[in-house]
C-alpha positions as CSV (number, residue, x, y, z in Angstrom):
1,M,-20.5,-65.8,45.2
2,T,-18.6,-65.2,48.4
3,T,-20.4,-62.0,49.0
4,E,-23.8,-63.7,48.6
5,L,-22.9,-66.5,51.1
6,S,-21.7,-64.0,53.7
7,S,-24.9,-62.0,53.4
8,Q,-27.0,-65.1,53.9
9,Q,-25.0,-66.2,56.9
10,S,-25.3,-62.7,58.4
11,A,-29.0,-62.8,58.0
12,K,-29.2,-66.2,59.6
13,N,-27.2,-65.1,62.6
14,N,-29.4,-62.0,62.9
15,N,-32.5,-64.2,62.9
16,Q,-31.0,-66.4,65.6
17,S,-30.2,-63.5,67.8
18,I,-33.8,-62.3,67.6
19,M,-35.1,-65.8,68.5
20,S,-32.9,-66.0,71.6
21,I,-34.0,-62.6,72.8
22,Q,-37.6,-63.7,72.7
23,I,-37.0,-66.6,75.2
24,V,-34.9,-64.6,77.7
25,P,-36.5,-65.0,81.2
26,T,-38.2,-61.8,82.4
27,R,-36.3,-61.7,85.6
28,R,-33.1,-60.5,83.8
29,P,-32.5,-56.8,83.8
30,I,-34.5,-54.9,81.3
31,F,-31.5,-53.1,80.0
32,L,-30.2,-56.4,78.6
33,L,-33.3,-56.7,76.5
34,V,-32.8,-53.2,75.2
35,L,-29.1,-53.9,74.5
36,A,-29.9,-57.1,72.6
37,F,-32.6,-55.5,70.5
38,G,-30.3,-52.6,69.7
39,C,-27.5,-54.9,68.6
40,A,-29.9,-56.8,66.4
41,S,-31.2,-53.6,64.8
42,R,-27.6,-52.5,64.1
43,C,-26.7,-55.8,62.5
44,L,-29.8,-55.7,60.3
45,A,-29.0,-52.2,59.3
46,Q,-25.5,-53.4,58.1
47,E,-27.0,-55.8,55.6
48,P,-26.2,-54.7,52.0
49,S,-29.1,-52.9,50.5
50,P,-30.4,-53.8,47.1
51,S,-28.7,-51.9,44.2
52,P,-30.9,-49.1,43.0
53,T,-32.5,-49.7,39.6
54,P,-30.5,-47.6,37.0
55,V,-32.4,-44.7,35.7
56,P,-32.3,-45.0,31.9
57,T,-30.6,-42.0,30.2
58,A,-32.8,-40.2,27.7
59,S,-31.7,-40.9,24.1
60,P,-30.1,-38.0,22.3
61,Y,-32.5,-38.8,19.4
62,S,-36.2,-39.3,19.3
63,A,-37.5,-42.7,18.1
64,Q,-38.8,-40.9,15.0
65,T,-35.4,-39.4,14.2
66,L,-33.8,-42.9,14.5
67,S,-36.3,-44.3,12.1
68,E,-35.7,-41.5,9.7
69,L,-32.0,-42.0,9.9
70,K,-32.5,-45.6,8.7
71,Q,-34.7,-44.3,5.9
72,L,-32.0,-41.9,4.8
73,Q,-29.3,-44.6,4.8
74,Q,-31.3,-47.0,2.7
75,A,-32.3,-44.2,0.3
76,A,-28.7,-43.0,-0.1
77,L,-27.4,-46.5,-0.9
78,T,-29.8,-46.9,-3.8
79,S,-29.6,-43.3,-5.2
80,D,-27.4,-42.3,-8.2
81,Y,-27.9,-38.5,-7.6
82,A,-24.4,-37.9,-6.2
83,Y,-22.8,-39.9,-9.0
84,R,-24.6,-37.9,-11.6
85,Q,-23.5,-34.6,-10.0
86,V,-19.8,-35.6,-9.9
87,A,-20.0,-36.9,-13.4
88,H,-21.3,-33.6,-14.7
89,L,-18.7,-31.6,-12.7
90,S,-15.7,-33.7,-13.9
91,N,-16.8,-34.7,-17.4
92,N,-19.0,-31.8,-18.6
93,I,-17.2,-29.0,-16.9
94,G,-13.7,-30.4,-16.3
95,P,-10.8,-28.9,-14.4
96,R,-11.9,-26.1,-12.1
97,L,-8.8,-24.1,-11.0
98,T,-9.8,-20.9,-9.2
99,G,-10.2,-17.9,-11.5
100,S,-10.9,-20.1,-14.5
101,L,-14.0,-20.1,-16.7
102,Q,-14.6,-23.7,-15.6
103,A,-14.7,-22.7,-12.0
104,Q,-17.3,-20.1,-12.7
105,K,-19.3,-22.5,-14.7
106,A,-19.3,-25.0,-11.8
107,V,-20.5,-22.2,-9.4
108,E,-23.5,-21.6,-11.7
109,Y,-24.2,-25.3,-12.2
110,V,-24.2,-26.2,-8.5
111,A,-26.3,-23.1,-7.6
112,A,-28.9,-24.1,-10.2
113,E,-29.0,-27.7,-8.9
114,L,-29.5,-26.7,-5.3
115,K,-32.3,-24.4,-6.3
116,A,-33.9,-27.3,-8.3
117,I,-34.2,-29.4,-5.1
118,G,-35.8,-26.5,-3.2
119,L,-33.0,-24.9,-1.2
120,E,-32.6,-21.2,-0.5
121,V,-29.5,-20.5,-2.5
122,Q,-27.0,-17.6,-2.4
123,L,-23.6,-16.9,-3.8
124,E,-21.1,-15.4,-1.4
125,K,-18.3,-13.4,-3.0
126,V,-14.7,-14.7,-2.5
127,T,-11.5,-13.0,-3.9
128,V,-9.3,-15.8,-5.2
129,N,-5.8,-16.5,-6.4
130,H,-5.6,-16.6,-10.2
131,W,-2.5,-18.6,-11.3
132,V,-2.3,-20.3,-14.7
133,R,0.1,-23.2,-15.5
134,G,1.6,-22.5,-19.0
135,E,4.2,-24.7,-20.6
136,E,6.4,-27.1,-18.6
137,T,9.2,-29.2,-20.1
138,A,12.5,-30.5,-18.8
139,A,15.3,-32.7,-20.2
140,L,18.7,-33.9,-19.0
141,V,21.2,-32.5,-21.5
142,Q,24.3,-33.7,-19.9
143,Y,24.9,-36.9,-17.9
144,P,27.5,-39.7,-17.7
145,G,27.4,-42.2,-20.6
146,M,25.0,-40.2,-22.8
147,A,25.0,-40.7,-26.5
148,E,26.2,-37.7,-28.4
149,N,23.6,-35.1,-29.4
150,T,20.8,-36.7,-27.3
151,S,18.9,-35.9,-24.2
152,Q,16.5,-37.6,-21.8
153,K,13.1,-36.2,-21.2
154,I,12.1,-35.6,-17.5
155,V,8.3,-35.7,-16.7
156,L,7.3,-32.9,-14.4
157,T,4.7,-30.3,-13.6
158,A,4.9,-26.9,-12.1
159,L,3.9,-26.5,-8.4
160,G,0.9,-24.2,-7.9
161,G,2.1,-20.7,-7.4
162,S,5.5,-21.3,-9.0
163,V,7.2,-18.4,-10.8
164,A,8.4,-18.8,-14.3
165,T,11.9,-19.6,-15.6
166,P,13.3,-17.2,-18.2
167,A,11.3,-17.3,-21.4
168,T,13.9,-19.5,-23.1
169,G,14.3,-21.7,-20.0
170,L,17.3,-22.2,-17.8
171,T,20.1,-24.8,-17.9
172,A,22.0,-25.7,-14.7
173,E,23.7,-28.6,-12.9
174,V,21.4,-30.8,-10.8
175,I,22.2,-31.8,-7.2
176,V,20.2,-34.2,-5.1
177,V,19.3,-34.0,-1.3
178,R,17.1,-36.3,0.7
179,N,15.9,-33.8,3.2
180,F,16.3,-30.3,4.6
181,D,19.2,-31.2,6.9
182,E,21.2,-32.6,4.0
183,L,20.5,-29.3,2.0
184,Q,21.8,-27.2,4.9
185,S,24.9,-29.4,5.3
186,L,25.9,-28.5,1.7
187,G,25.9,-24.8,2.3
188,S,25.5,-22.0,-0.2
189,D,28.8,-22.7,-1.9
190,K,27.6,-26.0,-3.2
191,V,24.0,-25.0,-3.9
192,K,24.3,-21.6,-5.5
193,G,23.5,-21.6,-9.2
194,K,22.2,-25.3,-9.1
195,I,18.8,-27.0,-9.6
196,V,18.1,-28.8,-6.3
197,L,16.1,-32.0,-6.4
198,F,14.6,-33.0,-3.0
199,D,14.3,-36.8,-3.2
200,Y,12.0,-37.4,-0.1
201,H,10.0,-40.5,-0.6
202,F,6.2,-40.7,0.1
203,D,5.8,-43.6,2.5
204,K,3.8,-46.1,0.4
205,L,3.9,-48.8,3.2
206,M,2.3,-46.4,5.6
207,A,-0.4,-45.4,3.0
208,G,-1.0,-49.1,2.2
209,Q,-1.9,-49.7,5.8
210,G,-4.7,-47.1,5.6
211,H,-2.6,-44.1,6.9
212,G,-2.4,-42.2,3.6
213,G,-3.1,-38.9,5.3
214,E,-0.2,-39.3,7.7
215,A,2.2,-40.3,4.8
216,Y,1.0,-37.3,2.9
217,G,1.6,-35.0,5.8
218,Q,5.2,-36.1,6.2
219,A,6.1,-35.6,2.5
220,V,4.0,-32.5,1.6
221,K,6.2,-30.2,3.7
222,Y,8.8,-30.6,0.9
223,R,6.4,-29.5,-1.7
224,A,5.5,-26.5,0.4
225,D,8.9,-25.4,1.8
226,A,11.6,-26.8,-0.4
227,P,11.7,-24.0,-3.0
228,S,12.3,-21.3,-0.3
229,A,14.8,-23.5,1.5
230,A,16.8,-23.9,-1.8
231,G,16.3,-20.3,-2.8
232,R,17.9,-19.0,0.4
233,L,21.1,-20.9,-0.5
234,G,21.2,-19.5,-4.0
235,A,19.6,-22.3,-6.0
236,V,18.1,-21.3,-9.4
237,A,15.2,-23.8,-9.3
238,A,13.8,-26.5,-7.0
239,L,12.3,-29.9,-7.9
240,V,10.5,-32.2,-5.5
241,R,9.8,-35.9,-5.8
242,S,6.0,-36.2,-6.4
243,V,4.0,-36.5,-3.2
244,G,2.0,-39.6,-4.0
245,G,2.0,-43.4,-3.9
246,A,1.7,-44.6,-7.5
247,E,4.6,-44.8,-9.8
248,Y,3.0,-44.6,-13.2
249,R,5.3,-41.7,-14.2
250,L,2.6,-39.3,-13.1
251,P,3.7,-36.0,-11.6
252,H,1.7,-34.7,-8.7
253,T,1.1,-30.9,-8.5
254,G,0.0,-28.9,-5.4
255,L,0.6,-25.5,-3.9
256,T,4.0,-24.4,-2.9
257,D,4.4,-21.7,-0.2
258,Y,7.1,-19.1,-0.8
259,A,8.5,-17.6,2.4
260,K,8.6,-13.9,2.6
261,D,12.3,-14.0,3.5
262,A,13.4,-16.1,0.5
263,P,13.7,-15.4,-3.2
264,K,11.1,-17.0,-5.4
265,I,12.6,-19.6,-7.7
266,P,10.9,-21.9,-10.3
267,A,9.4,-25.0,-8.6
268,A,8.2,-28.3,-10.0
269,A,7.4,-31.9,-9.1
270,V,9.0,-34.7,-11.0
271,T,7.7,-38.2,-11.2
272,A,9.0,-40.8,-8.8
273,E,10.7,-42.6,-11.8
274,D,12.5,-39.5,-12.9
275,A,13.6,-38.7,-9.4
276,D,15.1,-42.2,-9.3
277,L,16.8,-41.6,-12.6
278,I,18.4,-38.3,-11.6
279,T,19.4,-39.7,-8.2
280,A,21.1,-42.7,-9.9
281,L,23.0,-40.5,-12.4
282,V,24.3,-37.7,-10.2
283,P,26.8,-39.7,-8.2
284,Q,28.3,-40.9,-11.5
285,G,29.3,-37.4,-12.6
286,G,27.9,-34.0,-13.7
287,V,24.2,-33.9,-14.6
288,R,22.7,-30.8,-16.2
289,M,19.1,-30.1,-16.9
290,K,17.3,-27.7,-19.2
291,L,14.1,-26.5,-17.5
292,L,11.2,-24.4,-19.0
293,L,8.2,-23.3,-16.9
294,T,5.9,-20.5,-18.1
295,P,3.2,-20.1,-15.4
296,Q,1.6,-16.7,-14.9
297,Q,0.3,-15.1,-11.7
298,L,-2.6,-13.0,-12.9
299,P,-4.5,-10.4,-10.8
300,D,-6.8,-11.8,-8.2
301,A,-10.3,-12.8,-9.5
302,V,-13.8,-12.8,-8.1
303,S,-15.5,-16.1,-7.4
304,Y,-18.1,-17.5,-5.0
305,N,-18.9,-20.0,-2.3
306,V,-22.2,-21.6,-3.3
307,I,-24.5,-21.9,-0.3
308,G,-27.9,-23.7,-0.1
309,D,-30.1,-23.8,3.0
310,L,-32.8,-26.2,4.0
311,K,-34.3,-24.2,6.8
312,G,-34.8,-25.8,10.2
313,S,-38.3,-26.3,11.5
314,E,-37.5,-25.5,15.2
315,H,-34.1,-23.8,15.3
316,P,-33.6,-22.2,11.9
317,E,-30.9,-19.9,13.3
318,Q,-28.7,-22.9,14.2
319,V,-26.7,-24.2,11.3
320,V,-25.2,-27.6,10.4
321,I,-22.9,-27.4,7.4
322,V,-22.1,-30.2,5.0
323,S,-19.6,-29.3,2.3
324,G,-16.9,-30.1,-0.2
325,H,-14.7,-27.8,-2.3
326,L,-15.7,-27.0,-5.9
327,D,-12.3,-25.9,-7.2
328,S,-9.7,-28.5,-8.4
329,W,-6.3,-28.6,-9.9
330,D,-6.0,-28.3,-13.6
331,L,-4.2,-31.5,-14.6
332,G,-7.2,-33.9,-14.1
333,T,-10.9,-33.2,-13.9
334,G,-11.3,-33.0,-10.1
335,A,-13.5,-36.1,-9.7
336,I,-12.1,-37.4,-6.4
337,D,-10.6,-34.1,-5.3
338,D,-13.2,-32.8,-4.7
339,G,-16.2,-33.2,-7.0
340,A,-17.1,-36.2,-4.9
341,G,-17.2,-34.2,-1.7
342,V,-19.5,-31.6,-3.3
343,A,-21.8,-34.3,-4.7
344,V,-22.3,-36.2,-1.5
345,S,-23.1,-32.9,0.3
346,M,-25.7,-32.0,-2.3
347,E,-27.1,-35.5,-2.0
348,A,-27.7,-35.1,1.8
349,A,-30.1,-32.2,1.1
350,N,-31.6,-34.0,-2.0
351,L,-32.5,-37.1,0.1
352,M,-34.1,-35.1,2.9
353,Q,-36.2,-33.3,0.4
354,K,-37.1,-36.5,-1.5
355,L,-38.1,-38.2,1.7
356,H,-40.0,-35.1,3.0
357,L,-37.8,-35.0,6.1
358,R,-37.6,-31.6,7.8
359,P,-34.5,-31.1,10.0
360,K,-35.0,-29.1,13.2
361,R,-31.9,-27.1,12.6
362,T,-30.9,-25.6,9.3
363,L,-28.9,-27.8,7.0
364,R,-26.5,-25.7,5.0
365,V,-24.8,-27.2,1.9
366,I,-21.6,-25.3,0.9
367,A,-19.5,-25.8,-2.2
368,W,-16.3,-24.0,-1.3
369,M,-14.1,-22.1,-3.7
370,N,-10.3,-22.0,-3.6
371,E,-9.3,-24.8,-1.2
372,E,-6.5,-26.0,-3.5
373,N,-4.4,-22.8,-3.7
374,G,-5.4,-20.4,-0.9
375,T,-8.4,-21.6,1.1
376,A,-10.0,-18.2,0.6
377,G,-13.5,-19.6,0.5
378,G,-13.3,-21.0,4.1
379,K,-11.5,-18.0,5.4
380,T,-13.9,-15.5,3.9
381,Y,-16.9,-17.4,5.1
382,A,-15.6,-17.6,8.7
383,A,-14.8,-13.8,8.6
384,D,-18.2,-12.9,7.1
385,H,-20.1,-15.0,9.6
386,A,-18.0,-14.4,12.6
387,K,-20.9,-13.0,14.7
388,E,-22.9,-16.2,13.9
389,M,-20.3,-18.7,15.0
390,A,-22.2,-19.4,18.3
391,N,-25.1,-20.6,16.1
392,H,-23.0,-22.8,13.9
393,F,-23.9,-26.1,15.6
394,A,-21.6,-28.4,13.6
395,V,-19.5,-28.4,10.4
396,M,-18.6,-31.3,8.1
397,E,-16.4,-31.4,5.1
398,T,-15.7,-34.4,2.8
399,D,-12.4,-34.0,1.0
400,G,-10.7,-37.4,1.0
401,G,-11.9,-38.9,-2.2
402,A,-14.7,-41.4,-2.7
403,G,-13.3,-44.6,-1.2
404,H,-15.4,-46.9,1.0
405,P,-16.3,-45.0,4.2
406,L,-15.4,-46.7,7.5
407,G,-17.1,-44.3,10.0
408,I,-16.9,-40.7,11.3
409,N,-14.1,-38.4,12.5
410,Y,-15.4,-36.0,15.2
411,G,-14.0,-33.3,17.4
412,P,-13.0,-31.2,19.2
413,K,-14.3,-32.9,22.4
414,S,-14.2,-36.6,23.1
415,E,-17.3,-36.3,25.2
416,A,-19.4,-36.2,22.0
417,K,-18.9,-39.9,21.6
418,G,-22.0,-40.9,23.4
419,L,-24.1,-38.6,21.3
420,L,-22.8,-40.2,18.1
421,E,-22.9,-43.9,19.0
422,P,-26.6,-44.3,18.0
423,V,-25.7,-42.9,14.6
424,T,-22.8,-45.3,14.0
425,K,-25.0,-48.2,15.0
426,I,-27.1,-47.4,12.0
427,L,-24.1,-46.9,9.8
428,Q,-22.7,-50.3,10.8
429,D,-25.0,-51.8,8.2
430,S,-22.9,-50.3,5.4
431,G,-19.6,-50.9,7.2
432,A,-19.2,-47.4,8.5
433,G,-19.5,-47.9,12.2
434,I,-16.1,-46.5,13.4
435,L,-16.0,-43.4,15.6
436,N,-12.6,-41.7,15.7
437,F,-11.9,-38.7,17.9
438,S,-9.7,-36.0,16.5
439,E,-9.3,-32.5,17.8
440,R,-8.8,-31.4,14.2
441,A,-11.7,-33.3,12.6
442,G,-13.3,-31.5,9.6
443,G,-11.2,-30.2,6.7
444,A,-9.2,-27.3,5.4
445,D,-12.2,-25.1,4.5
446,V,-14.0,-25.5,7.8
447,E,-10.8,-25.2,9.9
448,P,-11.3,-21.5,10.6
449,M,-14.5,-22.5,12.3
450,T,-13.3,-25.6,14.2
451,K,-10.4,-23.5,15.5
452,V,-12.9,-21.3,17.4
453,G,-14.7,-24.3,18.8
454,V,-17.3,-25.3,16.3
455,P,-17.6,-29.1,16.4
456,G,-16.1,-30.6,13.2
457,F,-16.9,-33.9,11.4
458,S,-15.7,-35.8,8.3
459,P,-16.1,-39.3,7.0
460,I,-13.3,-41.8,7.6
461,Q,-12.5,-43.0,4.1
462,D,-10.4,-45.8,2.7
463,N,-7.5,-43.8,1.3
464,R,-5.1,-46.6,0.5
465,S,-5.2,-45.7,-3.3
466,Y,-6.3,-42.1,-3.0
467,F,-2.8,-40.7,-3.2
468,Y,-2.1,-42.6,-6.4
469,Y,-4.2,-40.1,-8.3
470,H,-4.4,-37.0,-6.0
471,H,-3.4,-33.8,-7.8
472,T,-2.5,-35.7,-11.0
473,A,-3.9,-36.0,-14.5
474,A,-5.5,-39.3,-13.5
475,D,-8.0,-37.6,-11.1
476,T,-10.9,-38.5,-13.4
477,L,-14.4,-40.0,-13.0
478,D,-13.4,-43.6,-13.7
479,K,-11.6,-43.6,-10.3
480,I,-15.0,-43.4,-8.5
481,V,-16.8,-46.6,-7.7
482,P,-20.5,-45.6,-7.8
483,H,-21.5,-47.9,-4.9
484,E,-18.7,-46.5,-2.7
485,L,-19.8,-43.0,-3.5
486,A,-23.3,-43.9,-2.4
487,E,-21.9,-45.3,0.8
488,N,-20.2,-41.9,1.4
489,S,-23.6,-40.2,0.7
490,A,-25.2,-42.4,3.4
491,V,-22.6,-41.4,6.0
492,V,-22.9,-37.7,5.2
493,A,-26.7,-37.7,5.0
494,V,-27.2,-39.8,8.2
495,T,-24.7,-37.8,10.2
496,A,-25.9,-34.5,9.0
497,Y,-29.6,-35.3,9.7
498,A,-28.7,-36.7,13.2
499,L,-26.9,-33.4,14.0
500,T,-29.8,-31.3,12.8
501,N,-32.1,-33.2,15.1
502,L,-29.9,-33.9,18.1
503,E,-31.8,-33.3,21.3
504,R,-28.8,-31.9,23.2
505,P,-26.0,-29.4,22.4
506,L,-22.6,-30.8,21.3
507,P,-19.6,-30.1,23.6
508,R,-17.5,-27.2,22.2
């Protein structure tokens, strides 16, 4: 308001100056007239000029594309196609560990389904790790206060890639450490010949606040590195507290990563309850365990990434990938990890075909092989298509279960936000309007591409209960809520179609 009043007063003063100039007697020197008019002109020139009308920025999407995005969202929310796909993968085919007959059956099934909806399908060869679990048992055979001639069963599962115990098992004293520093403080004298239990707790409070991924990241390093750390100090086996949030006496498996400079020792995950039991007994006196693990590392096997293309109408050489991984661990049936991700990716193409929508860029659906114990599928694809990376417009992977989606993770440049905001305005209708910038957006299989600058995307999903079931025998179809799976389909289909029709390049 002050600025407006000052401008009005200035204009009034300027007008008065002009009026006074007009009545100056002609006998005054002419230069005074010129000086007066010059001053008035300068004063008028100093008035604030009106603000220029903003030039509207062209939308990154055509009006037709925005209309089609809404159609896709509504169609996804009422479709059961994705649920039927994950139901077949988990119920009819079952666990799909790489190298298994079920994994091969899943490859054939998804390829046939993608052909049935009209995609150009090809199988790309991947050499995969072929590890099989075998028998896994454990019992406490000595502990303070035990009844004579008894033992206590310990519920555990071998970690992926673990070596076997001797055929008859091994029996040794158990020691407990909370972390790597505590292990190192013991030294080899106190570790040699022992079974080491790493009792590092998954942060359930953090996960309950919606940060399950962060809690998992903190704990999973023990699953990966603990066996080698213990092996270097002479331990005969390593156990880790299961990396997960539920305490239903469920062991959580997952890949361990033997270091090249350490001996390979048998490795397993015990349930949270059994970790608590051992931790309570050890300070009371000597605790001994008999452990039997009989996994086998078989020769590498041949498998495939399943790839289906819906060719672009204007830029068919440019590719937008939607994907999930087809393999799973062998304890459950791989419904949430990651049959759901494969199914919602298939649904994106299915809906575009059903609605007769033609993307301008090629939509590529990929069901990756070997994410769980090697990521050979993603690495092989990136190597085989290295010369085409400049034409990979964007990559998306869904590998966080099937919980209600909250929005989109995107990267590697925050400048993409403005290009995505029209998309999230549409997704707000199903509660998925959040945009989250992350330099590492995407997933494990697409990481080789995002590392070289291809923009990565993934749905933001409610993962508060995901790590209850992750890598356990409870990863089964009943954990999926059909409506929430449909909401994930909407996020993937809408985002993918928007990217295939984006009028501008994404920042890389």
